[in-house]
FIMI-426210 format. One record per residue: residue in three letters; y, x, z of N, C-alpha, C, CB in turn. Coordinates in Angstrom, 3 decimals, padded with zeros to 6 digits, always signed. Atoms other than C-alpha are relative to their C-alpha. Glycine has a CB too. Layout:
<sites>
   rest        n.Y        n.X        n.Z       ca.Y       ca.X       ca.Z        c.Y        c.X        c.Z       cb.Y       cb.X       cb.Z
    ala          Y          X          Z          Y          X          Z          Y          X          Z          Y          X          Z
...
</sites>
This chain:
<sites>
   rest        n.Y        n.X        n.Z       ca.Y       ca.X       ca.Z        c.Y        c.X        c.Z       cb.Y       cb.X       cb.Z
    met   -000.675   -000.961   -000.853   +033.303   -051.144   -075.177   +001.045   -000.690   +000.886   +000.658   +001.090   -000.852
    leu   -000.998   +000.736   -000.764   +036.091   -053.500   -074.122   -000.665   -000.820   +001.102   +000.819   -000.910   -000.924
    gln   +000.742   +000.789   -000.985   +033.538   -055.713   -072.358   -000.382   +000.844   +001.207   -001.254   -000.602   -000.634
    arg   +000.401   -000.892   -001.087   +032.278   -052.764   -070.302   +001.213   +000.414   +000.842   -000.709   +001.248   -000.566
    phe   -001.212   -000.389   -000.721   +035.824   -051.685   -069.382   +000.491   -001.138   +000.892   +001.102   +000.413   -000.986
    leu   -000.434   +001.152   -000.789   +036.783   -055.199   -068.230   -000.952   -000.250   +001.174   +000.088   -001.255   -000.889
    tyr   +000.980   +000.131   -001.083   +033.566   -055.400   -066.226   +000.294   +001.034   +001.090   -001.451   +000.175   -000.541
    trp   -000.240   -001.089   -000.947   +034.307   -052.043   -064.595   +001.236   -000.278   +000.864   +000.170   +001.330   -000.753
    leu   -001.209   +000.314   -000.770   +037.792   -053.242   -063.550   -000.277   -001.000   +001.123   +001.079   -000.554   -000.924
    arg   +000.309   +001.027   -001.004   +036.308   -056.216   -061.675   -001.119   +000.417   +000.950   -000.384   -001.292   -000.688
    ala   +001.165   -000.405   -000.806   +033.238   -054.420   -060.295   +000.433   +000.828   +001.211   -000.998   +000.806   -000.860
    lys   -000.240   -000.743   -001.240   +033.043   -052.848   -056.852   -001.111   +001.016   +000.210   +000.093   -000.959   +001.213
    asn   +001.081   -000.875   -000.448   +031.092   -050.013   -055.315   -000.505   -000.556   +001.324   +000.480   +001.499   +000.145
    arg   +000.579   +000.528   -001.240   +029.205   -050.347   -052.029   +001.063   -000.376   +001.031   -000.949   +001.019   +000.602
    his   -001.036   +000.283   -000.990   +032.449   -050.348   -050.022   +000.735   -001.297   -000.294   +000.989   +001.142   +000.059
    gly   -000.620   +001.275   +000.332   +033.617   -053.474   -051.834   -000.889   -001.195   +000.298   +000.380   -000.014   -001.440
    thr   +000.895   +001.110   -000.335   +030.669   -055.536   -050.638   +000.159   -000.346   +001.479   -001.483   +000.359   -000.325
    his   -000.126   +000.422   -001.396   +030.831   -057.577   -047.455   -001.269   -000.707   +000.467   +001.219   -000.925   +000.177
    ser   +001.297   +000.519   -000.413   +027.164   -058.472   -047.199   -000.820   +001.168   +000.528   -000.734   -000.725   -001.183
    pro   +000.725   -001.139   -000.570   +025.209   -056.204   -044.843   -001.275   +000.377   -000.760   -000.352   -000.302   +001.422
    phe   +001.248   -000.382   +000.662   +021.917   -056.423   -046.724   +000.259   +000.547   -001.407   -000.950   -001.202   -000.071
    ile   -000.352   -000.571   +001.305   +023.574   -055.750   -050.110   +000.589   +001.396   +000.199   +001.009   -000.919   -000.758
    tyr   -000.559   -001.318   -000.279   +025.594   -052.871   -048.641   -001.124   +000.989   +000.303   +000.998   -000.069   +001.180
    ser   +001.130   -000.861   -000.348   +022.389   -051.428   -047.179   -000.778   +000.422   -001.247   -000.933   -000.718   +000.984
    phe   +000.704   -000.304   +001.250   +020.619   -051.651   -050.552   +000.789   +001.012   -000.837   -000.236   -001.292   -000.811
    leu   -000.823   -000.887   +000.822   +023.516   -049.994   -052.377   +000.135   +001.380   +000.628   +001.380   -000.608   -000.215
    asp   -000.246   -001.267   -000.683   +024.149   -047.305   -049.757   -001.266   +000.836   +000.144   +000.598   -000.257   +001.365
    gln   +001.215   -000.754   -000.288   +020.561   -046.337   -048.952   -000.840   +000.299   -001.239   -000.831   -000.751   +000.991
    thr   +000.890   -000.182   +001.140   +018.964   -046.660   -052.376   +000.739   +000.130   -001.327   -000.959   -001.146   -000.076
    tyr   -000.575   +000.049   +001.351   +021.045   -047.567   -055.421   +000.922   +001.185   -000.286   +000.769   -001.300   -000.189
    tyr   -000.938   -001.095   +000.234   +023.827   -044.991   -055.029   -000.490   +001.346   +000.529   +001.319   -000.329   +000.629
    arg   +000.402   -001.226   -000.668   +021.932   -042.412   -052.993   -001.133   +000.741   -000.697   -000.402   -000.308   +001.392
    gln   +001.189   -000.664   +000.530   +018.617   -041.715   -054.721   +000.196   +000.455   -001.441   -001.198   -000.928   +000.086
    asn   -000.036   -000.556   +001.346   +018.028   -039.757   -057.916   -000.437   -001.060   -001.013   -000.903   +001.253   -000.098
    arg   +000.290   +001.015   +001.016   +018.107   -042.028   -060.972   -001.116   +000.395   -000.961   +001.241   -000.291   -000.785
    gln   +001.109   -000.475   +000.831   +015.450   -039.946   -062.735   +000.245   -000.230   -001.494   -001.288   -000.691   +000.417
    gly   -000.328   +000.175   +001.412   +017.282   -040.346   -066.061   -000.175   -001.408   -000.521   -000.826   +000.906   -000.807
    leu   +000.194   +001.386   +000.425   +016.740   -044.100   -066.122   +001.328   -000.653   -000.371   -000.689   -000.805   +001.105
    pro   -001.219   +000.772   +000.280   +019.300   -046.397   -067.783   +000.307   -000.916   +001.187   -000.157   -000.837   -001.313
    ser   -000.423   +000.755   -001.187   +021.272   -048.499   -065.299   -000.808   -001.276   +000.217   +001.464   -000.351   -000.112
    ser   +000.776   +001.233   -000.176   +019.263   -051.673   -065.968   -001.346   +000.297   +000.664   -000.220   -000.699   -001.362
    leu   +001.294   -000.349   -000.600   +015.955   -049.975   -065.158   +000.165   +000.630   +001.377   -000.765   +000.953   -000.912
    trp   -000.230   -000.574   -001.322   +017.449   -048.058   -062.241   +000.171   -001.108   +001.038   +001.239   +000.918   -000.015
    leu   -000.141   +001.126   -000.920   +018.445   -051.372   -060.651   -001.372   -000.546   +000.375   +000.869   -001.111   -000.625
    leu   +001.361   +000.483   -000.233   +014.828   -052.536   -061.003   -000.768   +000.938   +000.926   -000.745   -000.150   -001.329
    his   +000.725   -000.987   -000.817   +013.336   -049.325   -059.554   +000.568   +000.069   +001.422   +000.065   +001.396   -000.660
    ala   -000.628   -000.084   -001.320   +015.862   -049.174   -056.708   -000.340   -001.234   +000.834   +001.530   +000.148   -000.136
    ala   +000.321   +001.229   -000.731   +015.206   -052.809   -055.759   -001.456   +000.000   +000.465   +000.273   -001.232   -000.878
    leu   +001.407   -000.064   -000.405   +011.433   -052.315   -055.747   -000.188   +000.949   +001.177   -000.877   +000.443   -001.177
    arg   +000.108   -000.961   -001.101   +011.832   -049.280   -053.497   +000.602   -000.558   +001.292   +000.697   +001.316   -000.376
    his   -000.734   +000.399   -001.205   +014.369   -050.743   -051.105   -000.595   -001.238   +000.676   +001.450   -000.265   -000.348
    phe   +000.469   +001.255   -000.586   +012.949   -054.240   -050.625   -001.505   +000.004   +000.256   +000.359   -001.160   -000.907
    lys   +001.412   -000.220   -000.325   +009.365   -052.912   -050.370   -000.895   -001.177   -000.403   -000.146   +000.259   +001.485
    ala   +000.808   +001.109   +000.517   +007.786   -055.575   -052.549   -001.481   +000.362   +000.057   +000.415   -000.354   -001.453
    glu   +001.448   -000.191   -000.040   +004.041   -055.983   -052.045   -000.682   -000.652   -001.197   -000.571   -000.566   +001.296
    ser   +000.573   +000.690   +001.153   +003.408   -058.373   -054.936   +001.087   -000.218   -001.040   -000.641   -001.352   +000.417
    ala   -000.948   +000.189   +001.090   +005.021   -058.876   -058.323   -000.595   -000.911   -001.060   +000.399   +001.348   -000.615
    trp   +000.378   +000.859   +001.111   +004.935   -061.264   -061.247   +001.033   +000.211   -001.100   -000.086   -001.514   +000.433
    ala   -000.912   -000.198   +001.127   +006.438   -060.854   -064.720   -000.154   -001.134   -000.999   -000.258   +001.357   -000.685
    ser   +000.033   +001.005   +001.060   +007.387   -063.458   -067.279   -000.333   +000.697   -001.311   +001.359   -000.766   -000.101
    glu   +000.307   -000.573   +001.320   +006.370   -062.948   -070.892   +001.293   +000.459   -000.641   -000.735   -001.032   -000.918
    pro   +000.984   -001.001   +000.402   +006.748   -060.558   -072.760   +000.336   +001.345   +000.612   -000.068   +000.113   -001.527
    ala   -000.382   -001.217   -000.713   +007.076   -057.718   -070.264   -001.152   +000.985   +000.154   +000.540   -000.355   +001.358
    glu   +001.195   -000.826   -000.168   +003.747   -055.942   -070.836   +000.312   +001.498   +000.105   -000.944   -000.237   -001.153
    lys   -000.318   -001.433   -000.001   +005.247   -052.528   -071.612   +000.663   +000.408   +001.316   +000.920   +000.350   -001.189
    leu   -000.698   -000.295   -001.248   +007.555   -052.627   -068.612   -000.947   -000.090   +001.190   +001.177   -000.957   +000.192
    val   +000.970   +000.149   -001.092   +004.743   -053.832   -066.335   -000.895   +001.231   +000.080   -000.858   -001.276   -000.196
    lys   +000.848   -001.202   +000.004   +002.550   -050.887   -067.403   +000.735   +001.196   +000.591   -000.463   +000.326   -001.427
    glu   -000.796   -001.096   -000.555   +005.357   -048.441   -066.595   +000.144   -000.158   +001.520   +001.397   +000.050   -000.672
    leu   -000.170   +000.241   -001.431   +005.904   -050.066   -063.201   -001.312   +000.177   +000.762   +000.552   -001.401   +000.235
    gln   +001.293   -000.197   -000.648   +002.179   -050.058   -062.404   -000.254   +001.475   +000.262   -001.123   -000.584   -000.855
    ala   +000.187   -001.438   -000.182   +002.165   -046.295   -062.886   +000.902   +000.534   +001.116   +000.285   +000.745   -001.314
    glu   -000.964   -000.489   -000.983   +005.256   -045.768   -060.730   -000.183   -000.625   +001.390   +001.401   -000.271   -000.491
    phe   +000.169   +000.725   -001.258   +004.457   -048.364   -058.043   -001.432   -000.527   +000.097   +001.025   -001.167   +000.109
    pro   +001.405   +000.428   -000.002   +000.646   -048.431   -057.717   -000.350   -000.966   +001.136   -000.891   +001.208   +000.089
    gln   +000.284   +000.890   -001.123   +000.834   -050.332   -054.406   +000.298   -001.461   -000.328   +000.804   +000.425   +001.212
    leu   -000.340   +001.376   +000.359   +002.233   -053.430   -056.158   -001.226   -000.754   -000.497   +001.095   -000.019   -001.069
    val   +001.065   +000.879   +000.478   -000.253   -056.247   -056.632   +000.637   -000.946   -001.009   -000.696   -000.792   +001.186
    trp   -000.565   +000.835   +001.065   +000.494   -057.947   -059.949   -000.749   -001.321   -000.043   -000.072   +000.718   -001.380
    lys   +000.577   +001.343   -000.033   -000.090   -061.684   -059.820   +000.081   -000.633   -001.383   +000.723   -000.884   +001.042
    gly   +000.007   +000.728   +001.263   -000.930   -063.970   -062.716   +000.990   -001.145   -000.034   -001.368   -000.522   -000.276
    ala   -000.956   +001.101   -000.095   +001.501   -066.619   -061.473   +000.832   +000.175   +001.265   -000.727   -001.379   +000.001
    pro   -000.805   -000.051   -001.221   +004.350   -066.942   -058.988   -000.602   -000.903   +001.063   +001.456   -000.410   -000.287
    pro   -001.073   -000.813   -000.543   +005.172   -066.883   -056.116   -000.422   +001.451   +000.232   +000.489   -000.601   +001.292
    ala   +000.196   -001.419   -000.277   +005.542   -063.153   -055.537   +001.254   +000.518   +000.696   -000.298   +000.808   -001.316
    asp   -001.177   -000.600   -000.649   +007.861   -060.856   -053.600   +001.054   +000.396   -001.023   -000.410   +001.227   +000.823
    phe   -000.904   -000.495   +001.034   +009.358   -059.585   -056.837   -000.376   -000.662   -001.320   -000.062   +001.562   -000.113
    cys   +000.239   +000.662   +001.288   +009.691   -061.565   -060.080   +000.885   +000.640   -001.055   +000.272   -001.533   +000.091
    leu   -000.640   -000.794   +001.040   +010.638   -059.874   -063.319   +000.212   -000.825   -001.271   -000.840   +001.242   -000.310
    phe   -000.364   +000.651   +001.258   +012.444   -061.359   -066.326   +000.746   +001.033   -000.831   +000.875   -001.299   +000.237
    glu   -000.665   -001.007   +000.820   +013.352   -059.028   -069.186   +001.323   -000.485   -000.567   -000.902   +000.421   -001.123
    ser   -001.290   +000.539   +000.437   +016.165   -061.371   -070.219   +000.190   -001.376   +000.612   +000.086   -000.069   -001.554
    pro   -000.242   +001.346   -000.502   +017.876   -064.478   -068.905   -000.270   -000.987   -001.127   +001.457   -000.150   +000.543
    gly   +000.276   +001.000   +001.029   +016.928   -067.627   -070.740   -000.806   -001.140   +000.568   -000.736   +000.623   -001.177
    asn   +000.751   +001.182   -000.420   +014.695   -070.671   -070.621   -001.080   +000.315   +001.024   -000.627   -000.658   -001.197
    ala   +001.068   -000.337   -000.944   +011.841   -068.905   -068.818   +000.562   +000.150   +001.414   -000.716   +001.300   -000.432
    leu   -000.637   -000.171   -001.309   +014.167   -067.913   -065.960   +000.454   -001.337   +000.559   +001.192   +000.961   -000.099
    leu   -000.528   +001.274   -000.484   +015.821   -071.318   -065.723   -001.118   -000.961   +000.381   +000.893   -000.637   -001.057
    glu   +001.155   +000.847   -000.345   +012.470   -073.157   -065.770   -000.648   +000.474   +001.300   -001.043   +000.007   -001.146
    trp   +000.579   -000.569   -001.217   +011.130   -070.800   -063.089   +000.843   -000.382   +001.220   -000.109   +001.541   -000.119
    leu   -000.895   +000.316   -001.106   +014.186   -071.442   -060.893   -000.057   -001.472   +000.410   +001.413   +000.366   -000.372
    glu   +000.043   +001.431   -000.294   +013.709   -075.213   -061.119   -001.215   -000.395   +000.833   +000.005   -000.786   -001.287
    lys   +001.209   +000.310   -000.778   +010.302   -075.032   -059.376   +000.088   +000.706   +001.359   -001.299   +000.438   -000.774
    pro   -000.187   -000.619   -001.324   +010.849   -074.462   -055.623   -001.182   +000.818   +000.500   +000.295   -001.056   +000.997
    gly   +001.156   -000.764   -000.466   +007.300   -073.178   -055.049   -000.108   +001.376   -000.619   -001.248   -000.757   -000.280
    asn   +000.069   -001.294   +000.676   +007.968   -070.187   -057.317   +000.621   +001.139   +000.804   +000.679   -000.093   -001.332
    phe   -000.711   -001.042   -000.747   +010.095   -068.318   -054.767   +000.137   -000.419   +001.450   +001.393   +000.276   -000.616
    asn   -000.252   +000.254   -001.411   +010.791   -068.002   -051.064   +001.135   +000.911   +000.461   -001.288   +000.229   +000.855
    arg   -001.120   -000.788   -000.552   +013.301   -066.290   -048.775   -000.135   +001.497   -000.293   +000.094   -000.213   +001.511
    arg   +000.263   -001.428   +000.222   +011.693   -062.888   -049.414   +000.058   +000.395   -001.481   -001.361   +000.363   +000.566
    thr   +000.073   -000.275   +001.432   +011.599   -063.162   -053.230   +001.298   +000.601   -000.525   -000.325   -001.275   -000.762
    val   -001.106   -000.585   +000.755   +013.847   -060.966   -055.351   -000.354   -000.172   -001.472   +000.242   +001.531   +000.377
    ala   +000.227   +000.159   +001.436   +014.195   -061.828   -059.029   +000.876   +000.998   -000.754   +000.302   -001.462   -000.460
    tyr   -000.710   -000.947   +000.860   +015.148   -059.075   -061.485   +000.184   -000.661   -001.364   -000.781   +001.367   -000.127
    val   -000.302   +000.577   +001.305   +016.844   -060.233   -064.687   +000.668   +001.073   -000.852   +000.914   -001.266   +000.133
    gly   -000.561   -000.991   +000.916   +017.415   -057.748   -067.507   +000.692   -000.691   -001.163   -001.096   +000.949   -000.516
    gly   -000.573   +000.526   +001.243   +019.237   -058.171   -070.805   +001.219   -000.870   +000.160   -001.013   -000.764   -000.710
    leu   -001.173   +000.851   -000.204   +022.455   -059.637   -069.449   +001.006   +000.094   -001.139   +000.676   +000.365   +001.294
    arg   -000.969   -000.164   +001.094   +024.418   -058.324   -072.438   -000.583   -000.351   -001.366   +000.510   +001.426   -000.025
    glu   +000.558   +000.490   +001.253   +022.071   -059.699   -075.077   +000.710   -001.298   -000.377   -001.542   -000.218   +000.116
    pro   -000.652   +001.259   +000.389   +023.373   -062.662   -077.118   -000.497   -001.167   +000.859   -000.254   -000.298   -001.493
    gly   +000.329   +001.129   -000.863   +023.472   -065.687   -074.809   -000.369   +000.388   +001.415   -001.112   -000.765   -000.592
    gly   +000.421   -000.465   -001.318   +022.574   -063.561   -071.797   +000.960   -000.362   +001.109   -000.179   +001.470   -000.024
    gln   -000.982   +000.299   -001.044   +025.797   -064.066   -069.874   +000.042   -001.488   +000.329   +001.383   +000.473   -000.428
    val   -000.019   +001.450   -000.239   +025.704   -067.849   -070.319   -001.183   -000.394   +000.884   -000.042   -000.786   -001.346
    ala   +001.191   +000.319   -000.793   +022.140   -068.085   -068.980   +000.091   +000.605   +001.402   -001.266   +000.507   -000.711
    trp   -000.150   -000.659   -001.302   +022.908   -065.609   -066.162   +000.949   -000.802   +000.900   +000.525   +001.450   -000.181
    lys   -000.949   +000.785   -000.798   +025.940   -067.629   -065.011   -000.616   -001.319   +000.444   +001.284   -000.265   -000.799
    lys   +000.662   +001.252   -000.356   +023.896   -070.816   -065.100   -001.027   +000.232   +001.109   -000.679   -000.623   -001.236
    ala   +001.034   -000.308   -000.999   +021.060   -069.220   -063.108   +000.619   +000.288   +001.359   -000.846   +001.199   -000.452
    arg   -000.566   -000.372   -001.300   +023.276   -067.737   -060.417   +000.808   -001.133   +000.634   +000.880   +001.226   -000.153
    ser   -000.745   +001.129   -000.561   +025.164   -071.026   -059.994   -000.908   -001.074   +000.596   +000.873   -000.616   -001.068
    leu   +000.926   +000.983   -000.555   +022.023   -072.969   -059.051   -000.001   +000.070   +001.524   -001.421   +000.225   -000.548
    pro   -000.116   +000.009   -001.469   +021.985   -074.039   -055.377   -001.048   +000.841   +000.720   -000.089   -001.405   +000.497
    gln   +001.033   -000.791   -000.674   +018.732   -072.220   -054.567   +000.303   +001.500   -000.020   -001.348   -000.255   -000.647
    val   -000.398   -001.411   +000.064   +020.286   -068.859   -055.549   +001.159   +000.192   +000.962   +000.397   +000.430   -001.464
    arg   -001.038   -000.207   -001.018   +022.257   -067.645   -052.547   +000.840   +001.240   -000.276   -000.634   +000.113   +001.375
    val   -000.712   -001.251   +000.257   +023.183   -064.093   -053.562   -000.436   +000.524   -001.363   -000.276   +001.059   +001.126
    ser   +000.314   -000.639   +001.277   +023.407   -062.468   -056.982   +000.767   +001.313   -000.073   +000.356   -000.931   -001.211
    leu   -000.574   -001.332   +000.137   +024.153   -058.868   -057.877   -000.236   +000.449   -001.431   -000.622   +001.011   +001.031
    glu   +000.190   -000.497   +001.361   +024.752   -057.406   -061.326   +000.648   +001.356   -000.182   +000.565   -000.984   -001.012
    asn   -000.536   -001.332   +000.294   +025.359   -053.938   -062.733   +000.333   +000.145   -001.487   -001.005   +001.086   +000.422
    phe   -000.383   +000.115   +001.393   +026.601   -054.932   -066.226   -001.177   -000.377   -000.883   +000.608   +001.290   -000.476
    ser   +001.083   +000.273   +000.932   +023.226   -054.878   -067.988   -001.193   -000.720   +000.622   -000.460   +001.274   -000.600
    ala   +001.115   +000.670   -000.673   +020.860   -056.369   -065.373   +000.504   -000.578   +001.320   -001.193   +000.987   +000.241
    gly   -000.411   +000.623   -001.247   +020.957   -058.426   -062.202   -001.175   -000.319   +000.906   +000.771   -001.251   -000.285
    leu   +000.980   +000.418   -001.001   +019.125   -059.464   -059.053   +000.433   -001.340   +000.575   -000.150   +001.068   +001.129
    leu   -000.251   +001.284   -000.641   +018.832   -062.956   -057.576   -000.753   -000.025   +001.326   -000.434   -001.191   -000.919
    phe   +000.588   +000.095   -001.332   +018.147   -063.603   -053.885   +000.053   -001.450   +000.467   +000.736   +000.930   +001.003
    phe   +000.155   +001.384   -000.434   +017.064   -066.847   -052.193   +000.002   -000.090   +001.518   -001.291   -000.598   -000.564
    arg   -000.062   -000.118   -001.456   +018.079   -066.193   -048.591   +000.669   -001.242   +000.598   +000.770   +001.285   +000.414
    his   -000.526   +001.243   -000.586   +018.471   -069.634   -046.979   +000.883   +000.326   +001.192   -001.154   -000.945   +000.427
    gly   -000.909   -000.224   -001.111   +021.353   -069.817   -044.544   +001.065   +001.039   -000.288   -000.769   +000.407   +001.199
    gln   -000.986   -001.021   +000.372   +023.291   -067.065   -046.303   +001.092   -000.658   -000.846   -000.675   +001.185   -000.782
    ala   -001.102   +000.504   +000.820   +026.705   -067.807   -047.778   -000.220   +000.418   -001.445   +001.370   +000.521   +000.519
    arg   +000.132   -000.325   +001.421   +026.763   -067.922   -051.578   +000.954   +001.135   -000.348   +000.283   -001.246   -000.887
    glu   -000.817   -001.154   +000.390   +027.990   -064.606   -052.959   -000.482   +000.550   -001.319   -000.038   +001.095   +001.077
    his   +000.348   -000.687   +001.247   +028.083   -062.820   -056.294   +000.702   +001.358   +000.029   +000.421   -000.849   -001.280
    phe   -000.540   -001.353   -000.013   +028.549   -059.064   -056.540   -000.153   +000.635   -001.371   -000.696   +000.855   +001.069
    arg   +000.026   -000.848   +001.196   +029.435   -056.991   -059.583   +000.135   +001.428   +000.514   +001.162   -000.377   -001.045
    ile   -000.047   -001.370   -000.513   +028.658   -053.360   -058.908   +000.154   +000.992   -001.146   -001.268   +000.318   +000.815
    arg   -000.158   -001.087   +000.973   +029.579   -050.165   -060.694   -001.253   +000.848   -000.006   +001.243   +000.870   +000.323
    asn   +001.161   -000.866   +000.121   +026.907   -047.827   -061.957   +000.288   +001.374   +000.539   -000.446   +000.093   -001.434
</sites>
């Protein structure tokens, strides 16, 4: 509970962001649309898929259940057997995410990586390591999940947002 309160004190809403594409995402999708009863971690995932209009997706192991749910909700997504893809899904930060980030062919300027489980044991350490890598230009978190962006030419920024 204390962790969530301290996070909330440092987090901002859309008006605390100074990145036009992050503000647009928060204003047009994350804070505006109906959450459909989803927990904040899954709402971040659904909102990102809607807003960034991903055409292809890839998921690290073991995300089978989540992939099935997303296939039903986003039938237009083409699920790939290997990266690169427009949207890459990691249910928790860890070795799979860090190994994926070390291979430049796995992502491009358009790729968005969703990382769940930030509050699991060891999650914050792996998340901080991932977002500090030079290829990650922008990161956004909502306490329990995060997004990584690889927009070359963009200043490095990290955003903590309120739910």
